[in-house]
Structures are given as structure tokens and as C-alpha cells.
N, C-alpha and C positions, 0 to 999 in steps of 0.2 A: 586563381580566380577568386574574387572578393566575395567574401559571404553576402548574399542579400541582407540579412538581417543584422548584419554591423553598418549597414549604408545609413545615411544620413539625409533627409530631403529637408531643405531649407527654402522656404517662401516668404519673399518679400518684393514689393513693388520697385524699392531703390536700387538702382545699380551699385551705389557704393557700400551700402550695407550687405547687400549679396556677396560683393567681393570680399569686402573685409573679414566676414563670418566666415566665406569658404575657408580663407587662406587660416584663418586660426583653427579651425576644425581639422583641415588638413594636416597643419603642423604638429598636431596631437595626435595625429597617425588614424584620423577618422576619413573614411571614403566617404565623399558628399557630392549632393545632386543639387543645384539649385534653380529655381523657377520665379519668372517674376508676376505670377497669378496663380490662383486657386484651380483653376479649370484644367489645365496642362498638369499640374501637379497630381491631382485626384487622378487624372486618368493613367499618369505612370504608376501611383502607388498603387491602384487597384490591379494594375497589370501585374506588378511584381511589389509584394509588402517590403517596405525598408524596416529598420530596426528602430527609429525614432523619427517622428515630424517635427519640424519646428518652423511655425509659421506666425508672421504678423497679423494682429487682430483687423487693422485696416488695410484692405485690399480692393481694387478695383473690381467691379461684377460681385463674383461670389466671395464675400469676406472671410475673415480667417476662422471666425464662429460656424460659419457655415459650413465649410471646410472641415471642421472639427465634427461637427454633427454628422456629414456625410461618412468620413471616417469611422464614428462611433457605431454607425448602423452596418458598416461593411465587417469590422474587426474592432469590438468596444477594449480589446486588450493590448491596441496599440498606443503606445504612447506619444500624446501630443503636447508640446511645448507651445506657448503662447507668447508672443512677444507683443507687448502694451505699453500704450502712453500713459501717463499719470492718471489722467481722466477715465482710463479704461479699466482699472484695477479692480474696482467694484465687479464690473461684468466678469473679468478673468478670474475672481475668486469664485462665482456663481459656476463658471464653465468646469473650474477646479472639482466643484460639489457634483457637478453631471459627470466626471469622469475624467478630465484634462489631467495629466501627468503635472504639471508645474506651469508657473508664467514668470517673466522676467520682465521687469519695468525698464523702460529706457532713459537715461542711458545705462548700459551694464556693462562690467570688465569681462573679458572675454572667459576669465577664468569661471564665472558664474555659469555661463553657458556652457563651457567646457565640463564643469561637473555637474549640471544637470543633466546633460547628455548621457554621461558616463554612469549615473545613476540609473536613467532610463534605459540603456542597452542592457545593463545587469538585469533589472526587470523584465524585459522584453525575452532577454536570453532562459530565464527561469520559467516563463509564461509557456515558450516554445518546446523546453524541455519537458515539461508538464504535458502538453499535449502530444509530445510523442510518446511519452509513458502511456497515457491515456489509451492513444490508438493501437499499440502494442498489447494494453490491457485488454480492450476491445475485443481484440483479434485472439487472445487468449482464451476468452471467457467464451466466444464463440465458439472456437474449435472445442474446449471441453472445460467448465470450470472448476474441476475436480485437478487438474494440472495445470494452475498458473505458472507462467512462464516460457523464456524463449532461449533458454540454456542449450547447449548440445546435452546434458546431461538430463535434465528434464524432458527434453523431446525424444530422448531413445529409452527412457522411463514410460512416457505415455504410449509409444508404439509398441513396446513390448508388453504392458499390462493388456493393451487391446488385442495382442495375439494370444496371449496367454487365457484370457477371459473367454476366446471361443472354444477353446480344448477344455473339457469337462475334467479337470484335474483337482487335485488338491494343491494348496500353495504355502510357502512357509514366505512371510514377508520380514526383511530384517531392515532396521533402521533404528535411528537414535531416538531418544525421547522428544517428542514434538515434531517429528517430523513428517507426520501425517500416515503412518501406518492402516488407519482406520479408512481413510480418504483412499487409498488403493485397493483396500478390502471391498469397498463400496463399488468403486469401480468395476472392479472384477465381478462383482454381482450384475449391475447395471449392464454391462456389455455382454453378459453371457444369456444363454437360451433361458436362465433362471431368473431373468429380470422380474417375471411375474409372480414369482414364490416371496417368500418373507426373507429378509436381511435380518438376521437375528445376531447381536452383538454380546460378548460376555466378558468382561475383565477379570480374569482369573486370579489377578492380585488384588481386587477389589473387595473381595467378601471372605469371612472367616471360613476356616478348613471347615468348620461344623455345617454350614449351609451350603457350600459349593456343591455337592453331590447332589444334593435336592434341587438344585437350581441346573443343574446341567443334564441329570438324567430324570427329572420329575420322580412324583411319588404317589401311591393310593392314598387314600383315605383310611388312617389309623395305622400307617406305616411306621410310625414311630409318635411319642408325646407331642402333642401340638398340631400332629397333621391332622385337620378336622375334615379335610375335603380333599379330591384329587387335585394335583397339580400337574399340567403338560410342563415337561422340562423343556430347556434351551433346544436339546438335540431333536426331540419329537417337533418342536414349534418351527424348525428349519428343514422339515420335510418338503420336497419340491425347491428348497430355496439354498441359501448359504447362510452356514455356521461361521461366525468370525471370533476367536479364540484370542483376545488380546493378553499379552504377558502372558504366555503359555509355560514359561519356566517357573512361574510361581503356582502352578498347579501341584497339588501334593502327590506326593510319589504313588501314595494308594490309587488314587484316582486315575492315574497314566496309565494303570494296567488295563482298567476298565476303557479310558477313551481308547485305547490301542486295538480293542476287541470291537469297539464301537466301528472304528475305521477299518479294520480288516472284514467285518461281517456284515457294515451297513445295517446294523439292528441296536435297538436299545431295550434293555429290561429295567422298567422302573422301579423305585424302592417299593418294596411291599406287594409285588407281584411276579408270579413266575414266567407271566408272558412275554414274548419275545415280539417286539414290533420291529418292523422292518422301516426303515429311513431313507430316503433319495435325498441325499445332500452332498455340497461341494463345501469343503472343511479349510477355510484360510485360517493359521496360526501366525499370530506375529510376536515378534522377540527383539528387545534391545540389547541380548547379549548372545555370544557366541555359544550355542546349542551343543556343537560338537564338543568344545571344550567342556560344557559342563556335564556333558554324558561320560566324557572322560573322567572326571573328578567325581562322578557317581551322584550327582544332585540333579539329575536328568535322565529318564532311562535310554541308553541307547537304541534299543527296538524301537521305540514311538520316536525317537529323533529320525531315523531312516526312513519310517513311514510315513511322516511329514514334511520331509525333504524330497519330495516329486519333483517340484519346480519351485526355484528361489527366486524371489522378486528382492531385489536390494535398492533401498531408497538413498540416494546422496543427502548427505548433510546440506544444510543451507550455506555454510561457508566455502563449500566446493562448487557452488554455483551461483557467485554473488551478482553475476549480471540479473538474477530474478529478484534480488532484494527490493529494490526502489519499484518494481514493476507489483510486488506483491504486497509493499507498504500501501501504495495508492488503493489498491482494492480492499484492505482492510482500513485504510482511514475512511474511505466513502462508507464503508458500511458500517464503522464504529459512529460515524457524524449522523449518519441516515438513524441508527438506532438512539442516539441521545439528541434527537432532532434540533441538531442546529449545523450550520453550514462547515464543510470541510475547512480547517484552518491551513493557511498557506505552508506549504514546506519549505522552512528556512535554511538558510546554509548550514547552521548547526544541525540539523536535524539529518542533512544529506552526508554532513561529515561523519556524523554518529553511525549511519546507515552503511557508510562504505569502510569503517575502520573497525567496528565490531564483530566478533566471531560468533555472536548465536548459537550459545551451547544450549539454547531451549528452542533451536531451530525454528520453524513456522509459528509453532504456539508462541514461542518468546515474541518473534514479531508482530503477530497478531496483539499481543498486550501492550506491546510498545505502541502502535498504533492506536488504539483505546486511550491511552494515556496524552497522546497529541491530540486526540479530537476533543479531551476535555480541556486543553490549554496547557497541558502540566509540559511539552516540549520534552526536550532529551534529558531534563537535569535530572529526573529519578535513577534510569540506567546508568548515566554518567557518573552518578555518585560511587557507584562500586567498582568504578574504575580508577587507578591513581591519576591525577591530573597534574601537568605542570602548572607551575606558580602562573598567574596571571600578571601581566603588567597593569601598572596603575591606570592607563588609557583603556585598555579592554575591561578591568573592574567597573570603570566608572562607564562604560558603554554598556555592559550586562547591566548594571544598576538601574542606569536610564531607561533600556529596554524594558525591563521589567514594571517600571512606575509607568510608562506609558501604556503597557498593555493593561495593567492593573485598572488604571484610568477610563481606557476604552472598554472595557467589560462594565465596570462601573456606569458608563454613559451609553451601555448599549450599542457601541459602536458609532456613535455622535461624534465627530471630530469636533465640533464648536463646542459642543457642552465639555469633551476632555481638553480641549484648549483653554476654555475658562478655567476648569480646575485645576490645570498646572499652571495657569498664569504666563501661558507664551502665546505670541501670535500663530494664528492659524497657518498660515505661510510656514513658518518655522517648524511647525509641528507636523505639517505635511512633508517637509524635508527629513526630518527625523523617522516617519512612518517609513519612506522610503528606504532610508539608510539602514534599518533595523530590520528591514523586510516585513513589516507589519501591515495587513491588511484590515480594515475599519468594519468591511461587510463581514468578516468573520466572527464576528462579535455581535452581532445584530440578532 
């Protein structure tokens, strides 16, 4: 069955023109539906949107511009190619500024029509793909924004974390750097009966050994030099809520003994006092290493490992759930663009290729940083530079240079195609063709 998004609708009131153009397009492999007037074409298009609409400007009844305007209201992303006589070119250019994809001046060779249709179909494919991603993203966010993704791995993780959250047990979270261990810990808190309590996070590897004990257990005034007033430690502050200990493997061995006692007794003894204070909390510890192996090597206490390892949650790395990469990228790109107060740039084929082939050793965090660079207009060049590239052909190098030059002029012109065309010394029609070929959207630079 023919994909409707690959269908071409051709509208012209001259039968010979309809037949000739239909034949040219079908010989090139495109499914075509022809109409002698705009009204029946509009009805068919609204019932089942095609990939591209090609219409003559001069038509009986509703003319081609009227058809274009009606289609703009229904779907502004549907590519419309206008066929004009020489006297209508100025009008067609105005229509392109209003959103028309392209125009062809009569008489035009069949190759010009086929080339314009092929580029328009590629744009339509990207638009529909982006819409599908956005729909999946919206559905994932609606279900829970902390676990964006549709892969079986993230679906299982989401379900497992929900189940574990209801059981008031300590949890050990395993995951590579940047995989979202704090996101999981936060979800365990939000989905538990402790959601009204504090979620207290502490990175055990981010503080010097000399202050970790005070931060974790708290102290009384005068407990040591510089302790001018009482400080409530992370453990006591987490009373009624959740204590998240990230990079637990970095905790000094001397403090691991004290933490073990807290976990066993559910009480804390701040520095500088003999007072034992009860604490009611859930402990979520996270690590990027194999704690069992660390315990065997003597760099982590085996008794603390066994006490923490009540329930284990393993986060799959991003490279093992590749179907989530594009979805997460769209989310991060939209968020970054909003933060930078600019429109999200188009996701070019180069970006899509990089998303699909990169292994993401930094996981979700690395993907988020990549999206920020793309939102700033830097594209995939920065991360690609770190990986070996094949030698580009001369044509590919010329294309890359031309794309960069056009993008720079669009930035300088604030997305105004007329100003960019003047600066480049090229006709606007030619520039519009190049914008389509390079996947550049002027609106992204306004």
C-alpha cells in the first residue's frame, strides 16, 4: 500500500499539462493524483494529506494562491509548489515568503519539477518524523518526565522503580556516569509514602574527607575548631524523607563504619555530643562501580555493602536503548532553546546521523550537553571532532563550506532571507533552493 506521505497532488486546469506532468512524476517513481480545479483537490487533501502539493496559480474558481492559503491554515508544514507564468513571478516570491515551498516558472523542464518535488518530500518526511517524536515525547512526559523513553529497557525500569518505591526499603542504584542515578533516587522518593519529607542529596566524592563527617552527621557548636554554631547533618535533615548518597564508593572507610551503624540503628550521634537522635528515613545509595568487587579488594566495607544491597536498581546505559536517543534529544533541545530564548533549530540529517552512530559514553548527561550545543547553532561539529572521520570528497567539502557560509549570513541577517541573499550576492530563488538542500530553516535564526 502506498504511503500517503509520499503522494503528490498536482492541480492544473489544462488536461495536457496534467497528463504530461503526471507521466514525468510517475516515471520517476512518485504516486500522483491530478485535479483540474482547486476545490476538489482541497477536499481530497484535507481528507488525506499528501507529501507535496503542486498547483498552477491561475485556476478557475479558487486560484492556486487561495488553495495555498487554505492549506497553510490546515497544515503550515505541508510543502506547496506553485506553477507560474512569467507575469506571476513577483506574486509567487511573495507567496514563498509567506510559506510556499517553491515556484516553477513556465515553461519548466521535467527535471526541475522532479528535483523540487524530491526535496519537498524529504522536508515533509523530516517534519512528520519530528511530529512523531514530539507525540511520543508528550506521551512519555505525561506518563512521567523522569523516565523519558519508549524502549523496553526504560519501560521495565520505570515499572520496577514504581514498585520498589512503595516498599520502604533501602536501595542501591547502579549506573554509569551520567545515566541518571539521581533521577531514579528522586523518583523513589516522589513515588513513596515519604514524598512529603525532604529529599536530601549528598555527593560523597565531591567533598574533602575532612568535612564529609560534619556534613553527614552534623555537629554541635564547639565540636571542633571553627564550629561556631550547631549544624544539622544530612542524615538528621532527611528524617521523614529520603537520604541520597551518590558516589558511595568514595566515602572514607572510617565513615563507612559510622554509616553502617546509622543504617542498623536508625539513629545518629552528631559530632560534639553524646545524644543519640532517632532518624526515620530511606537511604538510596548510588555507585558507578561494582561494590562487590570493591569489597573483595578491601576498598569498600563488605558489611556496609551487604547492608546497602537490599534492593538493587540497575540503570541501562544509553547505548543499550538507542530508540530513546532521538526522543531524549528532542526534549533536551526544546528545553535548551527555551533557556537560551531562541527557537529550536531544525534537526538536520547530520545531527540525526550523529545521534544514531555515537555510543554516548557520558549517557544522558552527554546527550543533554550535545543538545545545548545544537540549540546554540553549533551543530554536531564539536562532538564529531573527537571521533575519527573519513576523508570528505571535494563535493562534500564544498557543500559543508556553503552550508556554513549560508548559516552565518542567516545569523547576521536575523533570519531575513532577503538580506542574506543580498549579502551573498545570489538570487533569493537560488538561496531558497540551497536552504532546502542544506536543511536550513530561516525561522530558527530570528
